[in-house]
Wavefront OBJ file of the C-alpha trace (Angstrom):
o trace
v 98.120 131.926 159.482
v 98.454 134.910 157.143
v 101.999 133.862 156.283
v 100.810 130.281 155.515
v 98.019 131.599 153.258
v 100.493 133.870 151.484
v 102.853 130.942 150.881
v 100.028 128.829 149.428
v 99.043 131.608 147.026
v 102.683 132.154 146.078
v 103.663 128.517 145.633
v 100.579 127.213 143.825
v 101.339 128.856 140.463
v 104.966 127.715 140.736
v 103.781 124.117 141.038
v 101.703 124.529 137.893
v 104.690 125.917 135.997
v 106.901 123.072 137.230
v 104.347 120.456 136.151
v 104.147 121.991 132.684
v 107.945 122.161 132.411
v 108.247 118.521 133.442
v 105.624 117.550 130.861
v 107.407 119.578 128.186
v 110.667 117.800 129.019
v 108.996 114.394 128.619
v 107.458 115.456 125.298
v 110.851 116.659 124.051
v 112.534 113.371 125.015
v 109.812 111.455 123.165
v 110.207 113.738 120.147
v 113.949 113.174 120.229
v 113.320 109.420 120.145
v 110.842 109.899 117.288
v 113.340 111.962 115.289
v 116.076 109.361 115.863
v 114.125 106.546 114.182
v 114.761 106.664 110.427
v 111.923 104.282 109.502
v 109.339 106.927 110.472
v 110.430 109.209 107.637
v 109.722 109.208 103.919
v 113.355 109.144 102.801
v 113.664 105.640 104.281
v 110.198 104.329 103.511
v 111.445 102.010 100.748
v 114.358 100.532 102.702
v 112.541 97.269 103.440
v 110.172 97.363 100.453
v 112.478 95.096 98.500
v 109.922 93.138 96.483
v 109.859 90.148 98.839
v 106.256 89.532 99.852
v 105.593 89.047 103.557
v 104.585 85.462 104.423
v 101.429 86.576 106.248
v 99.927 88.009 103.045
v 99.032 84.612 101.600
v 97.438 83.488 104.858
v 95.263 86.630 104.931
v 94.249 86.979 101.285
v 94.942 83.628 99.625
v 94.631 83.695 95.823
v 93.621 87.361 95.810
v 96.817 88.475 97.570
v 99.177 91.005 96.016
v 102.820 91.590 96.862
v 102.927 94.088 99.707
v 106.618 94.966 99.319
v 106.641 97.045 96.123
v 108.600 100.301 96.598
v 106.780 103.609 96.353
v 107.531 105.609 93.217
v 109.159 109.028 93.376
v 105.822 110.557 92.453
v 104.137 108.781 95.365
v 106.857 109.865 97.782
v 106.383 113.498 96.779
v 102.667 113.237 97.581
v 103.081 111.376 100.867
v 102.878 113.698 103.903
v 106.039 113.659 105.981
v 105.842 112.160 109.450
v 105.421 114.594 112.351
v 105.516 113.997 116.068
v 102.445 114.519 118.216
v 101.590 118.151 118.928
v 102.550 119.183 122.454
v 99.088 120.464 123.402
v 97.465 117.188 122.327
v 100.096 115.297 124.312
v 99.468 117.501 127.347
v 95.727 116.813 127.291
v 96.382 113.074 127.018
v 98.747 113.167 130.003
v 96.452 115.306 132.151
v 93.493 113.026 131.462
v 95.577 109.940 132.161
v 96.681 111.399 135.504
v 93.094 112.081 136.587
v 91.925 108.643 135.467
v 94.672 107.036 137.557
v 93.825 109.177 140.580
v 90.140 108.221 140.243
v 91.018 104.517 139.998
v 89.377 104.234 136.573
v 92.497 102.749 134.988
v 95.458 100.777 136.232
v 99.049 101.866 135.824
v 100.186 101.093 132.285
v 103.228 102.660 130.680
v 101.620 102.665 127.217
v 99.552 105.564 125.892
v 97.945 105.609 122.433
v 96.811 108.867 120.837
v 94.833 109.418 117.619
v 94.962 113.044 116.458
v 91.838 113.577 114.351
v 92.685 117.231 113.758
v 94.927 115.830 111.008
v 93.711 114.252 107.781
v 93.674 110.500 107.245
v 96.640 110.875 104.864
v 98.827 111.687 107.871
v 100.325 109.165 110.261
v 98.158 110.461 113.072
v 98.163 107.471 115.439
v 100.917 107.188 118.058
v 101.767 104.543 120.646
v 104.058 105.904 123.341
v 105.923 104.078 126.090
v 106.034 106.715 128.813
v 108.406 104.787 131.067
v 110.990 103.995 128.400
v 110.351 107.383 126.755
v 109.993 105.746 123.356
v 107.657 106.184 120.407
v 106.792 102.608 119.484
v 104.440 103.175 116.554
v 103.408 106.078 114.328
v 100.911 104.945 111.711
v 97.763 105.657 109.721
v 94.304 105.026 111.114
v 90.738 105.588 109.960
v 87.844 107.684 111.162
v 84.149 107.199 110.415
v 82.900 108.078 106.945
v 79.863 109.876 108.384
v 82.156 112.028 110.526
v 83.807 113.433 107.386
v 81.047 115.729 106.169
v 82.962 117.370 103.301
v 85.121 114.332 102.447
v 88.372 116.215 102.977
v 89.921 113.470 105.109
v 89.389 115.329 108.416
v 86.412 114.361 110.622
v 84.172 117.280 111.571
v 81.305 115.595 113.442
v 81.360 113.114 116.303
v 78.739 111.134 118.182
v 78.193 108.790 121.101
v 74.816 107.617 119.794
v 74.039 104.086 118.537
v 73.382 104.013 114.806
v 75.240 107.278 114.185
v 78.123 105.578 112.313
v 80.338 108.416 113.517
v 83.609 108.476 115.410
v 83.742 109.164 119.145
v 86.254 111.333 120.975
v 87.888 111.105 124.399
v 89.501 108.470 126.584
v 88.948 104.763 126.032
v 90.427 101.600 127.485
v 91.336 98.564 125.417
v 89.410 95.435 126.399
v 89.317 91.872 125.041
v 90.499 90.626 121.673
v 88.194 88.495 119.547
v 87.721 87.225 115.995
v 84.737 88.817 114.237
v 83.560 89.752 110.762
v 86.732 91.813 110.329
v 88.989 89.111 111.747
v 91.304 89.758 114.673
v 89.884 92.732 116.597
v 90.170 94.568 119.912
v 87.224 95.901 121.904
v 87.211 99.384 123.423
v 85.471 100.648 126.572
v 84.521 104.315 126.801
v 85.624 106.297 129.852
v 83.761 109.538 129.035
v 80.040 109.706 129.782
v 79.138 112.233 127.093
v 81.727 111.454 124.448
v 82.109 107.674 124.220
v 80.190 105.717 126.857
v 78.435 103.741 124.094
v 81.479 102.520 122.129
v 81.340 99.008 123.572
v 77.634 98.537 122.810
v 78.116 100.172 119.397
v 80.876 97.645 118.618
v 83.368 100.437 117.955
v 86.616 98.473 117.992
v 90.140 98.297 116.583
v 90.319 96.039 113.527
v 92.080 95.614 110.195
v 91.348 96.709 106.647
v 92.962 95.995 103.292
v 94.377 99.460 102.667
v 95.487 102.230 105.035
v 99.187 101.919 104.217
v 101.881 104.053 102.594
v 100.800 103.372 99.009
v 97.193 104.285 99.820
v 98.128 107.471 101.699
v 100.303 108.631 98.801
v 97.268 108.763 96.475
v 94.721 110.482 98.715
v 92.472 110.203 101.756
v 92.152 106.747 103.240
v 89.132 104.485 103.641
v 86.637 105.304 106.380
v 84.836 103.117 108.894
v 81.558 103.194 110.830
v 83.387 104.506 113.875
v 86.129 101.921 114.353
v 89.867 102.556 114.341
v 91.137 100.509 111.402
v 94.746 99.565 110.692
v 96.367 98.145 107.597
v 96.303 94.420 106.955
v 98.774 94.743 104.067
v 101.541 96.809 105.624
v 104.237 94.799 107.314
v 105.826 95.870 110.544
v 109.195 95.222 108.921
v 108.723 98.409 106.872
v 108.629 100.311 110.178
v 111.422 98.661 112.164
v 109.111 96.024 113.665
v 108.298 92.361 113.064
v 107.257 91.023 109.659
v 103.589 90.835 110.670
v 100.485 92.751 109.718
v 100.362 96.208 111.294
v 96.837 95.365 112.441
v 98.189 92.493 114.515
v 101.087 94.525 115.871
v 98.868 97.425 116.987
v 96.313 95.123 118.616
v 98.917 92.953 120.359
v 100.723 96.047 121.647
v 97.591 97.609 123.137
v 95.498 94.613 124.190
v 96.408 94.552 127.893
v 94.304 97.431 129.194
v 95.995 100.342 127.447
v 94.651 103.890 127.429
v 93.603 105.353 124.073
v 92.950 109.084 123.637
v 91.134 110.309 120.521
v 91.505 114.054 119.974
v 89.911 116.640 117.709
v 89.907 120.438 117.763
v 86.334 120.571 116.409
v 84.076 123.044 118.238
v 80.411 122.789 119.154
v 77.713 125.367 118.362
v 78.769 127.515 121.323
v 82.350 127.705 120.069
v 83.785 125.365 122.704
v 86.013 122.468 121.738
v 84.108 119.174 121.997
v 87.062 117.461 123.628
v 86.422 119.448 126.818
v 83.173 117.545 127.290
v 85.502 114.822 128.562
v 85.075 114.025 132.243
v 88.855 114.075 132.596
v 89.859 117.364 130.989
v 89.582 121.046 131.861
v 89.834 124.073 129.606
v 92.565 125.353 131.895
v 94.751 122.353 130.976
v 96.107 124.259 127.992
v 96.972 127.359 130.022
v 100.529 127.793 131.219
l 1 2 3 4 5 6 7 8 9 10 11 12 13 14 15 16 17 18 19 20 21 22 23 24 25 26 27 28 29 30 31 32 33 34 35 36 37 38 39 40 41 42 43 44 45 46 47 48 49 50 51 52 53 54 55 56 57 58 59 60 61 62 63 64 65 66 67 68 69 70 71 72 73 74 75 76 77 78 79 80 81 82 83 84 85 86 87 88 89 90 91 92 93 94 95 96 97 98 99 100 101 102 103 104 105 106 107 108 109 110 111 112 113 114 115 116 117 118 119 120 121 122 123 124 125 126 127 128 129 130 131 132 133 134 135 136 137 138 139 140 141 142 143 144 145 146 147 148 149 150 151 152 153 154 155 156 157 158 159 160 161 162 163 164 165 166 167 168 169 170 171 172 173 174 175 176 177 178 179 180 181 182 183 184 185 186 187 188 189 190 191 192 193 194 195 196 197 198 199 200 201 202 203 204 205 206 207 208 209 210 211 212 213 214 215 216 217 218 219 220 221 222 223 224 225 226 227 228 229 230 231 232 233 234 235 236 237 238 239 240 241 242 243 244 245 246 247 248 249 250 251 252 253 254 255 256 257 258 259 260 261 262 263 264 265 266 267 268 269 270 271 272 273 274 275 276 277 278 279 280 281 282 283 284 285 286 287 288 289 290 291
């Protein structure tokens, strides 16, 4: 009995180290895939911006449409933040939460994982869609946060809420639900999976929808447009600029995620006690970041 207890004490930390090593290996393979895709990076951002307007532009904007395929100027390219892969610690939290949600039966197995890193400004491509089975980064793009979450208007949200009428962003784990056509056109509902952080997103009508800006040209000039809590994606940007179909990025993001995909929204903002808000999630522990 003493020998068995000793083995448990001895082996338990080894299992933790192995799990972290395995997770690090997966992150590195995803980063390798990210780095191998030239269309993610600024030096290739004009490759498909050849002056030929995408056919979907007219159907979306009619007479008010403007050609979406103008190349960025050298001045714009110098101001545009370079693409970066998802930080390992953010990835680790997303994976740990996903594992617990699966074990609790709160989500079904789905190889896709979407992460929005709100510790970065809106000028950065801070939204990632990962295929964990294929070990591929499918999308890295710009997304919005709520205007009322950005207290000092620096492009980084500092306050978050789960309350109706707050017009602030919510953190934590969410599940994509049904698509519909609303005041913002084609949209995707979200269901909160965290009691404190986002249980009200469905009733608050916090969804994924499109907006006229939020593309490379916009990001090169400054912080992007904010929402009332929704994740917005560009109507103007074509997927062809990013190695995808010649369709609106809004449509591509929604169609990729619409079948019950997990979305994790992260921030490193701390509460009044000095603890990171993200650890109010039902599916995360402070020890998740310890090796």
